Structures are given as structure tokens and as C-alpha cells.
N, C-alpha and C positions, 0 to 999 in steps of 0.2 A: 504494500500500500504506500502511496506517495503522500507525504504529510507536510504541512506547514504548521509551525507552532508559534503562537503569539502570547507573550506574557511579559510584563514589565520587570519581573524579577529575573535577572539574567542568570544567576546561579541555578535556580530551579529550572529555567527553560533549557539551559545547556545540559543539565543532568538528565532531564526528560528526553531530550533529543538523543543523547548518548545511549540511554536505556532502550529506547525504541529502535534505534539502529541495530543494536545487538539482537533484537527480536525479528530482524529481517525487513523492517520498514525503511523506506527511502525518505530521508529528511530533505525536502526540496528547499527549505529555507526557514529561518528563524526571524521573527519580528518582535519589536519591543514597544510598538505604538500602532495606533489605528492606521495612520497614513502609510507607515512602512509595511504593514500587513497587506493592505490593498495593492501596493506595488508588487510585493512578493507573489501574491496569489495571481495577479494579472500576468506576471512573467512565467509562472510555473504551472498553472492550472492543476493544482493538487487534487487528490481524491478526497482528502479530509483536512479540515483546519481545526486544530486544537486551540481554543480561544479563551483567555482569561475573562471572567465576567466583569472585572473592574480593572481598567488600564490606568496608567499614569495620567495626571492632568485632569482627572475626573471623568474621563471618557467611559461611557457605558459600553461594555462588551456586546450587549444585546443590540444596541444601536448599530454598532459596527457589523454585527452578524446580519442584520436586515439588509444593510447596504451591500455587503459581500454576496449574499445569496441572490439579491436582485441582479447584480452584475455578473455573477458566476454561479448560476443555478446548479451546475453539475457538481460543484464542490459541496460536500456535506460538512456541517459544523457541529463540533462537540464542545460543550462549554466546560471549562475548568473553574471550580469555585472553592473557596475556603469554607463555605457554609452550605447547608442544605435547606434553603428557604423555598417552601412550596410556591409562594407567589412569584419568585424569580424563575422557578422551573416552569410555571404556567406561562409566564411572559416569554420564556425561551422557546417553548413549543409553539406559541403563537407566531414567533419570529421565523419559525421553520427549522429550528435546531433539532437534531435527531439524537443527541446524546448529552448526558450530564454526568460529570464525574468530580468527586471531591479531591482536593489536592492532597489530603492526608490519607487517601486510599493507597493500598500497596500496588506495586508495579503490575502484578498479575491482573488486578481489577481494571486498570487502565487498558492493558492489552486486550482483555476480554471485551471491554466496551467497544474498542475499535473493531474487533472481529465481528461483533454483532452488528455494528453500523455497516460494515462491508457487505453483509448479507441482506441489507434492507430493513433491519429492525430499528425501532426506536429504543435505544439503549439507555433506559432510565430505570432505576430501582423501582420495583412495583409499589412499595409503600409510599415512596416519595411521589410517584406518578399519581396515585390515588389522592394524596394530599393536594397535589397541584390541581387536579380536577375540581376538588372541593373549594380551592382557593380562587378559582376563576370567577371574576365578577359576574353577577347575575345579569341577564339580558332578557329581551322579549322572547328569545328562543326558549323552547322547552328544555328541561334538564337533559332529556334524551338527546336532543339535537346538540346540546353543549358537549356532552360526552362523545358523541359521534365525531365532533370536530377535531378530536385528538387523534383520530385514526389516520394512518397514511393511506395512500391510494391502494396499495397492496392489501392492507388490512381491511379496507372497505370491501374489496373483492372477496376476501376470505369470509367476511361476515355475511355477504350475500349468499355465498355457497353454503354456509352454515344454516341460513334461513331455508335454503332449498333442501336441507337434510343430507348434505354431502358428508362423507366420512373424511378422515384425515388423508387417506390414500387417494380418494377421489379429488380432494382439494389440490393435492400435489400434482395429479395428472392434469387437472383443468388449467392450472397456472404454470405448468412446466417447471416445477421446482421439486427439490428433494422432499421426501416424507418428513425428515427431521426439521427442515425449514418450515414446512407447512405447520407442523406441530408447534413450532416456536411462534409463528404468526397467530395461530389460534390462541395460544396462551397470552400473547400481547393484547389481543382483542378483549379477552375476558378481563384482564387486569385493568385496561383503560375504561371498560364499561362498568367496572366495580361489581362483577358477578363471578360466580364460582363454577358455572357449568354452561355447556352449549345451550341447554334448554332454557336457562335463565337469560342468556344473551338473545336468543330468538324471541322469547316472550317480551323482552324489554323494548324491542323495536317493532312489535307486532302491529302497533297502531298504524293506520294508513299514512299519516303525515310523516312519521319517522322513516317508514319503509320507502315511501315515495322520495324523500330527500336522499336516502341512501342510494337508491337506484338511479336517481338523476345526477348524482355526483355533486349536489349542491352543498353538502356538508364537508367539513374537513379542510384543513389547509396544510397538513403535513406533507412532506416531500414524498413523491412516489417512490416505492421500493422497486428493486430490480425485477 
């Protein structure tokens, strides 16, 4: 995987770059500010950008993430943060971020997050993701529509197949993915909807409005999975 890392803490950034290089990732560049990040990404077109949620000078990492994703939609963004604030996670998802990892987590967790992002997952801890859904400001939309908005395009396709009664193997065949990947997508759907079974997920969106939104693709703003 080709990576760009942006954090204003130089020692941490260089250590992270060195660790990820030993794991087989290609570090296309390191940036210490928003302007530098945008230049590096424009020059290298990386697969993933690891981005600090707070940069020097008061720059909000999520503001930078929105601009980066608008300019370079192919690049996926994973947020690095010193804290696990559900409201920040909710804002990150709204910006199009697909992963969230704490700076105090061990190296294997960071590598695992990148691996999950590479397969099209939204790599955010399940408990934190559920808290982020609850932290999302209320709106005229129904709670179900709000939860559906956290699904990626691939996860919406998986949910539609669940509604049609497809098994994991059938989902895998329909979407042209491995059974293990389909199983992971199903689990992500259940987590984001705050349910514990396929039956509960299907029942949650059984009303005509929610199902109509799902089929029309009007819900969700997550980045499409592969």
C-alpha cells in the first residue's frame, strides 16, 4: 500500500513511517502541515493518507480531509487522534474518512486498520462507531435514515442483499468478493445499524421510506468500497 503520513509531531511521524515501511508499505511522503500534505498527495496520488486530527497552527485535520478527498477522491483517509471522541468520529465519517485510529494504539492495530481500509471496510472500532452514530446531531431525517448514512456504497449493496434473504456465500458471489470479505461487510452493517442479527437489520429498514432510500442510493455519503 502506498501511504502519505501527515502529523505535526515529527518524531512520531518519522517513527510511524519507519514502522510501516518494515510492514511492506511504501511511504510516498511525509507532511507536517495542511499545505504540505496537499502538495505531497497531489504529487504522489497515494492509496491512503494517515492524517492527524489536529495540525499545527490550529488547522483542523477534518477540514483538510474534506479538501483532500474533494481533490483526490481515490485516496482514502485514516484519521490519527490522541483521543476517542465520538463527535469527532461522527464528523470524520461525514467528511468521508474511512478509518480512525488512536495514537496510543500498538503498531499491530494501526497495520490492521490499514489492511481493513484496503479491502473497502470502514475501519473504526465498533463501540466507538456506535457512539458516533448516537453523537450525530438530530435532523429531519428518521433515525433509520441517519444510521443508513454511515454505510459505504458496498455496505448498502450488502444490506440490500440481506433484505433479499441472501446468504453470506450468495452475497460474495453477487458482489464478486471473497466469502470472508462478505462476512466482514455484513458485520460492519450490523455494527453501524446498532443491531445484532441479519433479521434485526432487515426489520429495521422494512418500512417503505427507508427501503426506498436504500434502493435509490439517496442515503449514505461514505466512500464506495472496492
